[in-house]
N, CA, C and O atoms as a GROMACS GRO file, in nm:
protein
  364
    1MET      N    1   0.083  -0.119   0.000
    1MET     CA    2   0.000   0.000   0.000
    1MET      C    3   0.087   0.125   0.000
    1MET      O    4   0.054   0.225  -0.064
    2LYS      N    5   0.199   0.119   0.074
    2LYS     CA    6   0.288   0.235   0.076
    2LYS      C    7   0.352   0.258  -0.061
    2LYS      O    8   0.374   0.372  -0.102
    3ALA      N    9   0.380   0.148  -0.131
    3ALA     CA   10   0.441   0.162  -0.263
    3ALA      C   11   0.344   0.227  -0.360
    3ALA      O   12   0.383   0.312  -0.440
    4LEU      N   13   0.217   0.188  -0.352
    4LEU     CA   14   0.116   0.249  -0.439
    4LEU      C   15   0.101   0.398  -0.409
    4LEU      O   16   0.090   0.479  -0.500
    5ARG      N   17   0.100   0.433  -0.280
    5ARG     CA   18   0.089   0.574  -0.242
    5ARG      C   19   0.210   0.653  -0.292
    5ARG      O   20   0.194   0.764  -0.342
    6LEU      N   21   0.329   0.595  -0.281
    6LEU     CA   22   0.450   0.662  -0.328
    6LEU      C   23   0.446   0.682  -0.480
    6LEU      O   24   0.487   0.786  -0.530
    7ILE      N   25   0.396   0.582  -0.551
    7ILE     CA   26   0.387   0.593  -0.696
    7ILE      C   27   0.288   0.702  -0.736
    7ILE      O   28   0.315   0.782  -0.825
    8VAL      N   29   0.173   0.706  -0.669
    8VAL     CA   30   0.071   0.806  -0.701
    8VAL      C   31   0.123   0.947  -0.671
    8VAL      O   32   0.106   1.037  -0.753
    9VAL      N   33   0.186   0.965  -0.555
    9VAL     CA   34   0.239   1.097  -0.519
    9VAL      C   35   0.349   1.138  -0.617
    9VAL      O   36   0.356   1.254  -0.657
   10SER      N   37   0.435   1.045  -0.655
   10SER     CA   38   0.542   1.076  -0.751
   10SER      C   39   0.483   1.115  -0.886
   10SER      O   40   0.530   1.209  -0.950
   11PHE      N   41   0.382   1.043  -0.930
   11PHE     CA   42   0.318   1.075  -1.058
   11PHE      C   43   0.254   1.212  -1.054
   11PHE      O   44   0.270   1.290  -1.148
   12LEU      N   45   0.182   1.244  -0.946
   12LEU     CA   46   0.120   1.375  -0.935
   12LEU      C   47   0.223   1.487  -0.931
   12LEU      O   48   0.204   1.591  -0.995
   13PHE      N   49   0.331   1.467  -0.857
   13PHE     CA   50   0.437   1.567  -0.852
   13PHE      C   51   0.499   1.589  -0.990
   13PHE      O   52   0.521   1.703  -1.031
   14ALA      N   53   0.526   1.480  -1.062
   14ALA     CA   54   0.584   1.492  -1.196
   14ALA      C   55   0.487   1.560  -1.290
   14ALA      O   56   0.527   1.644  -1.371
   15PHE      N   57   0.359   1.525  -1.280
   15PHE     CA   58   0.258   1.587  -1.368
   15PHE      C   59   0.247   1.736  -1.342
   15PHE      O   60   0.242   1.815  -1.437
   16ILE      N   61   0.243   1.775  -1.215
   16ILE     CA   62   0.232   1.917  -1.182
   16ILE      C   63   0.358   1.992  -1.224
   16ILE      O   64   0.351   2.106  -1.268
   17SER      N   65   0.474   1.928  -1.211
   17SER     CA   66   0.600   1.994  -1.248
   17SER      C   67   0.609   2.019  -1.398
   17SER      O   68   0.657   2.124  -1.440
   18PHE      N   69   0.562   1.923  -1.479
   18PHE     CA   70   0.577   1.937  -1.623
   18PHE      C   71   0.457   2.004  -1.690
   18PHE      O   72   0.464   2.039  -1.808
   19ALA      N   73   0.349   2.023  -1.617
   19ALA     CA   74   0.229   2.083  -1.675
   19ALA      C   75   0.218   2.231  -1.641
   19ALA      O   76   0.108   2.285  -1.630
   20SER      N   77   0.330   2.296  -1.625
   20SER     CA   78   0.326   2.438  -1.590
   20SER      C   79   0.333   2.524  -1.716
   20SER      O   80   0.376   2.479  -1.823
   21ILE      N   81   0.290   2.646  -1.701
   21ILE     CA   82   0.297   2.741  -1.810
   21ILE      C   83   0.384   2.858  -1.765
   21ILE      O   84   0.406   2.879  -1.646
   22ASN      N   85   0.432   2.932  -1.860
   22ASN     CA   86   0.513   3.048  -1.826
   22ASN      C   87   0.422   3.160  -1.777
   22ASN      O   88   0.322   3.192  -1.840
   23VAL      N   89   0.460   3.218  -1.666
   23VAL     CA   90   0.384   3.330  -1.612
   23VAL      C   91   0.480   3.447  -1.595
   23VAL      O   92   0.600   3.429  -1.575
   24PHE      N   93   0.426   3.565  -1.602
   24PHE     CA   94   0.505   3.685  -1.587
   24PHE      C   95   0.441   3.770  -1.478
   24PHE      O   96   0.356   3.855  -1.505
   25ALA      N   97   0.484   3.747  -1.357
   25ALA     CA   98   0.427   3.818  -1.243
   25ALA      C   99   0.532   3.917  -1.192
   25ALA      O  100   0.624   3.879  -1.119
   26GLN      N  101   0.517   4.041  -1.229
   26GLN     CA  102   0.614   4.142  -1.191
   26GLN      C  103   0.541   4.273  -1.162
   26GLN      O  104   0.427   4.294  -1.204
   27CYS      N  105   0.609   4.357  -1.089
   27CYS     CA  106   0.553   4.490  -1.071
   27CYS      C  107   0.570   4.568  -1.203
   27CYS      O  108   0.642   4.524  -1.292
   28ALA      N  109   0.504   4.682  -1.212
   28ALA     CA  110   0.506   4.759  -1.337
   28ALA      C  111   0.647   4.806  -1.372
   28ALA      O  112   0.686   4.807  -1.488
   29MET      N  113   0.724   4.845  -1.270
   29MET     CA  114   0.859   4.896  -1.296
   29MET      C  115   0.950   4.785  -1.346
   29MET      O  116   1.028   4.804  -1.439
   30CYS      N  117   0.940   4.669  -1.283
   30CYS     CA  118   1.024   4.557  -1.326
   30CYS      C  119   0.986   4.511  -1.467
   30CYS      O  120   1.073   4.476  -1.547
   31THR      N  121   0.856   4.512  -1.496
   31THR     CA  122   0.811   4.472  -1.630
   31THR      C  123   0.867   4.567  -1.736
   31THR      O  124   0.914   4.522  -1.841
   32LEU      N  125   0.862   4.694  -1.710
   32LEU     CA  126   0.912   4.793  -1.805
   32LEU      C  127   1.062   4.774  -1.829
   32LEU      O  128   1.107   4.776  -1.943
   33ASN      N  129   1.138   4.754  -1.723
   33ASN     CA  130   1.282   4.733  -1.738
   33ASN      C  131   1.312   4.603  -1.811
   33ASN      O  132   1.403   4.599  -1.895
   34ALA      N  133   1.238   4.498  -1.781
   34ALA     CA  134   1.261   4.370  -1.848
   34ALA      C  135   1.227   4.380  -1.996
   34ALA      O  136   1.302   4.328  -2.080
   35GLU      N  137   1.116   4.444  -2.030
   35GLU     CA  138   1.078   4.458  -2.172
   35GLU      C  139   1.179   4.542  -2.248
   35GLU      O  140   1.213   4.509  -2.362
   36ASN      N  141   1.227   4.649  -2.189
   36ASN     CA  142   1.327   4.734  -2.256
   36ASN      C  143   1.458   4.659  -2.276
   36ASN      O  144   1.524   4.676  -2.379
   37SER      N  145   1.496   4.577  -2.179
   37SER     CA  146   1.622   4.504  -2.195
   37SER      C  147   1.611   4.397  -2.302
   37SER      O  148   1.707   4.371  -2.375
   38VAL      N  149   1.494   4.333  -2.312
   38VAL     CA  150   1.475   4.232  -2.416
   38VAL      C  151   1.472   4.296  -2.554
   38VAL      O  152   1.527   4.240  -2.650
   39LYS      N  153   1.409   4.412  -2.566
   39LYS     CA  154   1.404   4.482  -2.695
   39LYS      C  155   1.543   4.522  -2.742
   39LYS      O  156   1.570   4.528  -2.862
   40ASN      N  157   1.633   4.551  -2.647
   40ASN     CA  158   1.768   4.591  -2.682
   40ASN      C  159   1.862   4.472  -2.701
   40ASN      O  160   1.981   4.491  -2.725
   41GLY      N  161   1.809   4.351  -2.691
   41GLY     CA  162   1.892   4.234  -2.719
   41GLY      C  163   1.946   4.164  -2.596
   41GLY      O  164   2.014   4.062  -2.609
   42ASN      N  165   1.920   4.214  -2.478
   42ASN     CA  166   1.967   4.148  -2.357
   42ASN      C  167   1.871   4.036  -2.318
   42ASN      O  168   1.752   4.039  -2.351
   43THR      N  169   1.925   3.939  -2.247
   43THR     CA  170   1.840   3.827  -2.200
   43THR      C  171   1.823   3.833  -2.048
   43THR      O  172   1.788   3.733  -1.986
   44GLN      N  173   1.847   3.948  -1.990
   44GLN     CA  174   1.837   3.960  -1.845
   44GLN      C  175   1.691   3.957  -1.798
   44GLN      O  176   1.666   3.924  -1.682
   45GLY      N  177   1.598   3.992  -1.883
   45GLY     CA  178   1.457   3.988  -1.847
   45GLY      C  179   1.409   3.848  -1.816
   45GLY      O  180   1.328   3.827  -1.726
   46ASN      N  181   1.459   3.751  -1.891
   46ASN     CA  182   1.421   3.612  -1.864
   46ASN      C  183   1.474   3.567  -1.729
   46ASN      O  184   1.405   3.494  -1.657
   47GLY      N  185   1.592   3.608  -1.695
   47GLY     CA  186   1.647   3.575  -1.564
   47GLY      C  187   1.570   3.641  -1.451
   47GLY      O  188   1.554   3.583  -1.344
   48LEU      N  189   1.522   3.761  -1.477
   48LEU     CA  190   1.440   3.832  -1.378
   48LEU      C  191   1.309   3.757  -1.353
   48LEU      O  192   1.266   3.744  -1.238
   49ASN      N  193   1.247   3.709  -1.458
   49ASN     CA  194   1.124   3.632  -1.444
   49ASN      C  195   1.149   3.504  -1.363
   49ASN      O  196   1.072   3.472  -1.273
   50ALA      N  197   1.256   3.434  -1.395
   50ALA     CA  198   1.286   3.310  -1.322
   50ALA      C  199   1.316   3.338  -1.176
   50ALA      O  200   1.274   3.263  -1.088
   51GLY      N  201   1.388   3.446  -1.149
   51GLY     CA  202   1.420   3.482  -1.011
   51GLY      C  203   1.296   3.513  -0.929
   51GLY      O  204   1.287   3.476  -0.812
   52ILE      N  205   1.202   3.582  -0.989
   52ILE     CA  206   1.078   3.614  -0.919
   52ILE      C  207   1.000   3.488  -0.888
   52ILE      O  208   0.942   3.475  -0.780
   53LEU      N  209   0.997   3.394  -0.982
   53LEU     CA  210   0.926   3.269  -0.957
   53LEU      C  211   0.993   3.187  -0.847
   53LEU      O  212   0.924   3.123  -0.768
   54TYR      N  213   1.126   3.187  -0.842
   54TYR     CA  214   1.196   3.117  -0.734
   54TYR      C  215   1.164   3.181  -0.599
   54TYR      O  216   1.143   3.111  -0.500
   55LEU      N  217   1.162   3.311  -0.595
   55LEU     CA  218   1.129   3.380  -0.470
   55LEU      C  219   0.984   3.353  -0.429
   55LEU      O  220   0.954   3.347  -0.309
   56LEU      N  221   0.896   3.337  -0.525
   56LEU     CA  222   0.758   3.305  -0.495
   56LEU      C  223   0.744   3.164  -0.439
   56LEU      O  224   0.662   3.141  -0.349
   57ALA      N  225   0.821   3.069  -0.488
   57ALA     CA  226   0.809   2.929  -0.447
   57ALA      C  227   0.875   2.901  -0.312
   57ALA      O  228   0.836   2.807  -0.244
   58ALA      N  229   0.973   2.979  -0.273
   58ALA     CA  230   1.049   2.950  -0.152
   58ALA      C  231   0.964   2.944  -0.025
   58ALA      O  232   0.980   2.849   0.052
   59PRO      N  233   0.874   3.039   0.002
   59PRO     CA  234   0.793   3.028   0.124
   59PRO      C  235   0.702   2.906   0.125
   59PRO      O  236   0.682   2.843   0.229
   60TYR      N  237   0.647   2.872   0.009
   60TYR     CA  238   0.560   2.754   0.003
   60TYR      C  239   0.639   2.627   0.031
   60TYR      O  240   0.590   2.538   0.101
   61LEU      N  241   0.758   2.617  -0.022
   61LEU     CA  242   0.841   2.499   0.005
   61LEU      C  243   0.882   2.492   0.152
   61LEU      O  244   0.886   2.383   0.209
   62ALA      N  245   0.911   2.605   0.212
   62ALA     CA  246   0.948   2.606   0.354
   62ALA      C  247   0.831   2.562   0.442
   62ALA      O  248   0.849   2.482   0.534
   63VAL      N  249   0.711   2.613   0.414
   63VAL     CA  250   0.593   2.574   0.492
   63VAL      C  251   0.562   2.426   0.470
   63VAL      O  252   0.525   2.356   0.565
   64ALA      N  253   0.575   2.378   0.348
   64ALA     CA  254   0.549   2.237   0.321
   64ALA      C  255   0.650   2.148   0.394
   64ALA      O  256   0.613   2.044   0.447
   65GLY      N  257   0.776   2.188   0.397
   65GLY     CA  258   0.877   2.110   0.468
   65GLY      C  259   0.852   2.106   0.618
   65GLY      O  260   0.864   2.001   0.680
   66ILE      N  261   0.817   2.220   0.675
   66ILE     CA  262   0.788   2.224   0.819
   66ILE      C  263   0.663   2.141   0.850
   66ILE      O  264   0.659   2.070   0.950
   67GLY      N  265   0.561   2.151   0.765
   67GLY     CA  266   0.441   2.071   0.784
   67GLY      C  267   0.468   1.922   0.777
   67GLY      O  268   0.413   1.845   0.855
   68TYR      N  269   0.553   1.882   0.684
   68TYR     CA  270   0.588   1.740   0.671
   68TYR      C  271   0.663   1.692   0.795
   68TYR      O  272   0.634   1.585   0.847
   69LEU      N  273   0.760   1.771   0.841
   69LEU     CA  274   0.834   1.732   0.962
   69LEU      C  275   0.742   1.725   1.083
   69LEU      O  276   0.756   1.636   1.166
   70TRP      N  277   0.650   1.819   1.094
   70TRP     CA  278   0.556   1.820   1.206
   70TRP      C  279   0.467   1.696   1.201
   70TRP      O  280   0.441   1.633   1.303
   71TYR      N  281   0.421   1.662   1.082
   71TYR     CA  282   0.338   1.543   1.064
   71TYR      C  283   0.414   1.417   1.104
   71TYR      O  284   0.361   1.332   1.175
   72LYS      N  285   0.538   1.405   1.058
   72LYS     CA  286   0.618   1.286   1.089
   72LYS      C  287   0.647   1.275   1.238
   72LYS      O  288   0.652   1.164   1.291
   73LYS      N  289   0.667   1.387   1.305
   73LYS     CA  290   0.703   1.384   1.446
   73LYS      C  291   0.584   1.354   1.535
   73LYS      O  292   0.597   1.280   1.633
   74TYR      N  293   0.468   1.410   1.504
   74TYR     CA  294   0.355   1.402   1.595
   74TYR      C  295   0.245   1.304   1.554
   74TYR      O  296   0.143   1.295   1.622
   75ARG      N  297   0.263   1.231   1.446
   75ARG     CA  298   0.159   1.135   1.410
   75ARG      C  299   0.164   1.016   1.504
   75ARG      O  300   0.268   0.985   1.561
   76ARG      N  301   0.052   0.952   1.518
   76ARG     CA  302   0.042   0.840   1.612
   76ARG      C  303   0.092   0.713   1.545
   76ARG      O  304   0.058   0.684   1.430
   77LYS      N  305   0.170   0.641   1.617
   77LYS     CA  306   0.213   0.509   1.573
   77LYS      C  307   0.110   0.410   1.628
   77LYS      O  308   0.027   0.451   1.709
   78ASN      N  309   0.111   0.290   1.590
   78ASN     CA  310   0.013   0.190   1.633
   78ASN      C  311   0.004   0.185   1.785
   78ASN      O  312   0.075   0.109   1.850
   79VAL      N  313  -0.084   0.268   1.839
   79VAL     CA  314  -0.099   0.280   1.983
   79VAL      C  315  -0.211   0.186   2.027
   79VAL      O  316  -0.322   0.192   1.974
   80SER      N  317  -0.181   0.100   2.124
   80SER     CA  318  -0.284   0.013   2.178
   80SER      C  319  -0.309   0.054   2.323
   80SER      O  320  -0.216   0.078   2.400
   81ILE      N  321  -0.435   0.061   2.358
   81ILE     CA  322  -0.472   0.100   2.493
   81ILE      C  323  -0.523  -0.024   2.564
   81ILE      O  324  -0.623  -0.083   2.523
   82ASN      N  325  -0.456  -0.062   2.670
   82ASN     CA  326  -0.496  -0.178   2.748
   82ASN      C  327  -0.575  -0.130   2.868
   82ASN      O  328  -0.518  -0.086   2.967
   83MET      N  329  -0.707  -0.138   2.858
   83MET     CA  330  -0.792  -0.097   2.968
   83MET      C  331  -0.856  -0.220   3.029
   83MET      O  332  -0.893  -0.314   2.958
   84LYS      N  333  -0.867  -0.219   3.157
   84LYS     CA  334  -0.931  -0.330   3.226
   84LYS      C  335  -1.081  -0.321   3.207
   84LYS      O  336  -1.136  -0.214   3.182
   85ASP      N  337  -1.147  -0.435   3.218
   85ASP     CA  338  -1.292  -0.441   3.201
   85ASP      C  339  -1.366  -0.407   3.329
   85ASP      O  340  -1.488  -0.421   3.334
   86GLU      N  341  -1.296  -0.362   3.430
   86GLU     CA  342  -1.361  -0.328   3.556
   86GLU      C  343  -1.426  -0.191   3.547
   86GLU      O  344  -1.387  -0.107   3.466
   87LYS      N  345  -1.525  -0.170   3.633
   87LYS     CA  346  -1.588  -0.040   3.639
   87LYS      C  347  -1.495   0.061   3.706
   87LYS      O  348  -1.417   0.026   3.794
   88ILE      N  349  -1.504   0.183   3.664
   88ILE     CA  350  -1.419   0.288   3.721
   88ILE      C  351  -1.493   0.354   3.835
   88ILE      O  352  -1.608   0.395   3.819
   89ASN      N  353  -1.429   0.363   3.947
   89ASN     CA  354  -1.486   0.428   4.066
   89ASN      C  355  -1.434   0.570   4.074
   89ASN      O  356  -1.313   0.590   4.088
   90LEU      N  357  -1.520   0.666   4.064
   90LEU     CA  358  -1.477   0.806   4.064
   90LEU      C  359  -1.484   0.872   4.201
   90LEU      O  360  -1.466   0.994   4.210
   91ASN      N  361  -1.510   0.797   4.308
   91ASN     CA  362  -1.517   0.856   4.444
   91ASN      C  363  -1.381   0.870   4.504
   91ASN      O  364  -1.368   0.918   4.616
   0.00000   0.00000   0.00000
């Protein structure tokens, strides 16, 4: 069952990674500078786009990593509770 779960998660991760589209999320000033540099023959605008996307992904990856570690540390392992069949006296 763990192998099937690992395969499904790996497939979904690969699908999401390869099914992305190019996005251009920049402020107006950065967009203007990037467009002017590309028009003049420089390729620095493409690097600016990639850098912004890396900066956007970093907080999400950090939160996901912390969440995963928290889950692994605090999840319950096969806990068995051995309770006696006697009645509990609360006096």
